[in-house]
N, C-alpha and C positions, 0 to 999 in steps of 0.2 A: 678330723678337726672341723670345728664349726666355721662356716663361711662368715668372715667379718662383716660382709655387706648386710647381714640380717639385722644388725642393730639399727642401721639407717632405714631399711625397708619397714621394720616394725613400727617406727615412729612416723615416717613420711608417706609410705605407699597408700594411695586411696584418699589422701587428705589435702589435695590441692585446694587452695582457697577458692570459694565460689565467687563469681563475678560480683563486684561491688562490696564484698565482705572483707573485713580486716580481723575476723575472729582468729584467735590463736588456737582454738579447739574447734573441731568439726561441729557443725550445727546439727540439732535434732529436728527432723522433719516429721511432725506428727499428723499431717493431713492424711486423710484416707482416700481422697479423690483430688484431681488436679484440673485446673482450667485448661481447655484445649485451644482457645483462641479462635478457631473457626472449624467448620465441618471438614474442610479440606486438610487442615493441619491434624485434626484428630484422626482422620482416616490414614494419613501418612504414618503417624505414630503407631497406630494399630497394626498396619502392614509391616512395620519395621523399617520403613523407608526414611524415617526421621527420628531423631533422638527426642526423648521426652517420656513422661509418665502419665498414666491414665487413672489407675486405681491400684491401691496398695497390694492386692493379691497378685497383680501382674508385675509388681516391682516398684521399688521406691528408692530415693537417693541414699538413705543409710544402708540399705541392703547392697546397693551397687558399690558404695565406698568400702564396705567390709569385704566384698568379693574381690575387689582390686588388691586389697592388702594381703588377703590369704593367698591369692594367686601368685603375687610377687614372692611371698615367703616359701612357696612350693616350687618356684620355677615353672609355673604352669601357664597355659594359654588363657584359661578362664576358670571361674569358680561360680558356684551357686550356693547362696546362704539360705538355710531353712530354719524353721522354728525350733527344732531339737535335733539331737544326733540321730535318733530313730527316724525322724522325718527325712533326714538326709539319706539314711540307709534305704528306707522303703522307696523313696522317690527315685534313687539311683537304680535300684533293682527293677522296679516296675517300668522304668524307661528303657531297659535293655532286654527284658524277658517277656515272653508271651506263652500262652497255653501250648503245651507240647515240648517246651524247652527243658533242659536239665542243667542243674547247677552242682558244682563240687564246692563244698564249704569246709573250711577248717573246723575241727571239732572243739577247739578251745576258743570260744568267742563269747561276747557279751550275751547274757541270757535272752535279751530282747531279740537279738539277731538269731539266736538258736530257735526261738519260738516262731519267728517269722519264717525261717527255713523249713521247719518241721510241721507247722500247722497252717499258716496263712498262705504261703506259696502253693503248697499242694492243693488247697481248696480252689485255687485259680488254675489248676491244671499244670503247674510247674513243679517238677520233681527235684528234690535236693538229696545229695549223698554227702554225709558227713564223714570226713576221713582225718586221720592223724597227718596233718600237713607237714610235720617234721620228717616224715618218711616219704621221700620222692617216689619210691616205687608204688606206694599206696595211692598217691595222687595220680600217677600214670595209669594205674589199673582202674581207676574210677572213671576215666573218660568214656563217653558213649558217643555214638554218631550225632546225637542231638545235644551234646554239651555245648552250651552257649557261653558259660561264665564260670570262672573260678573265683571264689571269695576267700580272702585271707584276712586275718587279724593278727598282726605280729608286732611286738609281743602280744600274746593272747591273754584275754581276761578270764580268770584271774591267775592261772597257773604259769603265765609268762613263757609259754611255748614259743619258740622262734621258728619261723618258716623262711626258707631260702627264696626270697622274692625273685631274684634274677633267674634262678633255675626254673621256678614254677611259671613265671610269665613267659619264658622261652618255650616251655612245654605247651602252654595254652596257645600261644601265637602259631606254633607249628600245626595246631589242630583247628585254627580259625576261631578260637574262643577268646573272650575278653578276660582280663584280670582286674578285680576291684580289691582294694586293700584298705582296711580300717587302720588308720595310723594314729589313733587317739592316744594310746599308751606311749608310743615312741615320741610323738610330736614331730613337726616339720623341722625342728631345730636339730634333732638327733637322727632323723632318717628321711630319705627322699625316695619313696617308692616309684614315683614317676621316672626318675633317673635310672631306676633298676628295671624298667619295662612295664610297670603297671599302667593300665588305661585310665582308671579313675581312683582317686584317693578320698577317703571319707574321714570326717572328724566329728566328734561331739565337741563343739566349740564351748560348751558349758564348762568344760574341764580346764585344760591348761591355757587356752586362748583367753577366756574370760578371767580365769585365775583366782577369783576371790569368792566363788560361790554365790554370785549375785545376779547372774544372767544365764538364760538358756538359749542355745542355738546349735546348729549343725551346719557343716559345709561340705560340698562335693567339689573336687578339684580335678582338672584334667584337660583333655583335648576339647577344642571349641565345639565340634559337632556333637560330642557326647553330652557336653553341658547344655547345649541348645535343646537336645532331646529331653534331658531331665527337667529343663525349665518349663517345657510344655506340660509335663506331668505335675509340676509344682502348681501351675496355674489351675489345672483341673482338680487336683486333690486338696489344695489350699493350705499346706503347712508352711506358710510364709512367716519369716521372722519379723517381729515387731520393730519399728524404728528405734524405740528406746533400748531394746536388748541388743540390736545391732550396734548402736552407739556405745553401749557399755562394753561390749566385747572389743570394739575398736580401741577404746581407752585402755582396757586391760592388756591389749597386745603391745602397747608401748613398752611394757616391761617383760613381755613374753620370753625373749631370749635370755634375759638376765635371770628370771625366775627358774627357767628350765635348767640352765647351767648350774645354778646354785643347788637345785634339787638333785642333779646328777652327782655332784660331789658328796652331798650329805647322804644320799641313798647308798652309794657305794660304801661309805664309812659305816653306815648302819648295817648293811648286809654283811660286811666282814665281822662286825661286832656280834651279830646274831649267829653267824656261822660258828663262832667260837664259844657261844654261851652254853653253859651246861644244861639249861632248861629247854633248849631248842632241839627238836628232832631233826629238822632239815630246813634249808633255805633255798629259794630260787630267786636269782637276780641275774640278768644278762651279763653284768660286768664281773661276775665271779667265775673263776676258772672251773669251778665245780658244776656250773650250769651245763646241762647236756648239749646245748647248741651254742656254747660259748664261741666256738670258731666262726659260726655263721654271724653271730652278733658282732664280733670284731670286724668282720668283712663288710657288713652293710649298715652299721650304726656309727655315728660320730660321737654319741654319748649313750648311756644305757638307761636313762630315764629315772623317774621318781617312784616307781612301783616295785614293791617287794612282796613276795609270798613266802610264808614260813609256817611251820607247825610246832606248837609247844608240846613238849613231852607230857604224857598223861591224857592225850586225846581231847575230846570236845569239852569235858568238864574243866580241864586245865586251861584250855583256850578261853572259855567263858570267864573263868576267874580272872585271867589276865586282862581281858577287855573291860571287866567291871572295876579293875583296880587302876587302870591308866588315869593319869591326871593331866598331863600335858597334851598327849594325843587325844583326839576327839573321836568318840564312838559314833560313826556316821557312815552312810553309803556315799557314793560319788568319789571323785578323785580330782587331782590337779589343783586343789585348793591351796591357798597360801598357808593354811593351817594343816598340820599332819592329821590325817583321818585313818581310822582303823576299823575294820569290820570282819565279821565271820561270814565268809562267802556262802557256805552251804545253807545258812538260815536267812540270808538277806538277798544279795545280788543274784545268786544262782539257786534260790530256794525252789523256783518253779520247774527246774530240771529234775528228771527222775534220778534216783541214785546211780543207775547204770550210766546215764548220760554224764553225770558229774564225774564218775570214775574215769570214763573215756577221755574227758577233758583235763584230767589231772587234778580235779577239785576234790581233795580228800575231806572227810568229815570235820577235821580239825584245822583246815587251812585258814590262816589269818592273812588278810590283805591289808597291806600298809601303803598308804599314799603319803609320801614324804613331803612336808611343807618347807617353810622358810625359817623354822626355829633353829637355834643353835644345836649342832650335832651332839655335843656332849650332854646337853640338857635332855635331848630325846633318848639318848642311850641310858641315862640315869632313870628316866621315867619307865622305859621298857624293862630295865633290870628290876626295879622295885615291884613292877606289876607281875613278874614271873616268880617271885620269891614268896 
């Protein structure tokens, strides 16, 4: 069940009126640099002994306001807002890893994460082992003496594999390793990885938080000392979120819980419709009893999200015909939009993976990824039905 306090937190957290202001909406601070008052005051701010801002790459008011809101909605000590979801992921990983370390990563993850694990981190002397994180024994067998981190994405993009967060985080803690969890698909409304033992949680705020396809951002959430370490990397590498994007995401988050709850209901109805459709080969949705990890989803999720994966009978050709015929659903990448988006994962979001890597992640050649929006469920069903006939 969703915590009723989230409705209030989504609207009010991080939005205390500024001194002397009577604005009913948080202000946008577009300055790139800030007056320090005196050399002594500037030095104190730089050391962290006094509150204030110096230069936008080091932090700005809109970034701080967004961080407060996201931390509140995750029950976290702190948060760090970045320019993109991948900015958040890379900043978090590079704040916790060094040459000689080893990472265990779920094999069903966003393609950008996959390429970071298999190409970029090894170039820095950090080795990654990709495993089927739905199999606890495979995760257990992947640990090495130098394993520093376990990286999960659950539900995974795009095949919606579910990992047992509590079991894996306990396994990692027993071996002195951290657990990071990409919670973008689930959202903080439906799943709280920190409460299940995760050390850091990652989001592409571009998706459900912003909610309307109009702003890019990413957020890292978790313990204060881990966020502090990530903030140092953010300053050095520079993926700072712009004030305007932070403000847009803040505004979108006012309706974040309402949108997610509506999408939960519509997605479950659509998943059941697709499961019974004669033109559909198979459907994956965490809220369906047919999902291989349905029991785990029930245990750790308050709602099952707005993402559906399915395959149309007839393979790639049939899937392409379907996507070219949809009228109400929009053929586009990304997700969490107020509009329903549909894409062919193997030729778009996961095109950069090898066929073998896609197969290991459960990404079949004909997999269709559906991000359910806010349209009427019956209208969406009728549109999908006509597109498959």
